[in-house]
C-alpha positions in Angstrom: -4.0 -15.1 33.7 -3.4 -11.4 32.8 -0.3 -10.1 31.0 1.6 -7.3 32.4 1.8 -4.0 30.5 5.4 -4.7 29.3 4.4 -8.1 27.9 1.5 -6.6 26.0 3.7 -3.9 24.5 6.3 -6.4 23.4 3.7 -8.7 21.9 2.0 -5.9 19.9 5.2 -4.2 18.7 6.8 -7.3 17.2 6.5 -7.8 13.4 6.4 -10.8 11.2 8.7 -11.1 8.2 8.4 -13.4 5.2 10.3 -16.1 6.9 7.6 -16.3 9.6 10.0 -15.4 12.4 8.8 -12.8 14.7 11.4 -10.0 15.2 11.5 -6.7 16.9 11.4 -3.5 14.8 14.7 -1.9 14.2 15.5 1.3 16.2 15.4 4.6 14.3 19.2 4.9 14.7 19.7 1.8 12.5 18.0 3.5 9.5 20.6 4.4 6.9 20.4 6.7 3.8 20.2 3.6 1.7 17.0 2.5 3.5 15.5 5.9 2.9 16.4 5.8 -0.8 14.8 2.3 -1.0 11.6 3.5 0.7 11.5 6.5 -1.6 11.9 4.3 -4.7 9.3 1.8 -3.5 6.8 4.7 -2.9 7.5 6.2 -6.4 7.1 2.8 -8.0 3.8 2.3 -6.2 2.6 5.7 -7.4 3.6 4.9 -11.0 1.7 1.5 -10.9 -1.4 3.2 -9.4 -1.3 5.9 -12.1 -0.8 3.3 -14.9 -3.7 1.1 -13.5 -6.0 4.1 -13.4 -5.0 5.2 -16.9 -5.6 1.7 -18.3 -8.9 1.3 -16.5 -10.1 4.6 -17.8 -9.1 3.7 -21.4 -10.8 0.3 -21.1 -14.1 1.8 -19.9 -13.9 4.5 -22.6 -13.5 1.8 -25.3 -16.0 -0.6 -23.8 -19.0 1.3 -22.3 -20.8 -2.0 -21.9 -18.5 -2.7 -18.9 -19.7 0.3 -17.0 -21.7 -1.0 -13.9 -20.1 -4.4 -13.9 -17.5 -3.7 -11.1 -18.5 -0.7 -8.8 -14.9 0.0 -7.6 -13.8 0.4 -11.2 -16.6 2.8 -11.9 -15.7 4.8 -8.7 -12.1 5.0 -9.8 -13.0 6.3 -13.3 -15.6 8.7 -12.0 -13.3 10.2 -9.4 -10.4 10.7 -11.9 -11.8 14.1 -13.2 -12.0 15.4 -9.6 -8.4 14.6 -9.0 -7.0 16.4 -12.0 
């Protein structure tokens, strides 16, 4: 009825890809420079999207003050922006 420690570790360390097939994570030795560049580019793109989203949200609430209070997460984002700068 109970799983051994090895079975539990294997079950929790497996990952699911888009194809739905469960595979094991790649060992650190298989990571190449191209993988690192890809990860860095994805992180930079994510940061640019977040900055653009915050900028657009701030502009929207500045132009349309009647929207303040409609969506609390948007209010929080706009209110926290001056503290981050």
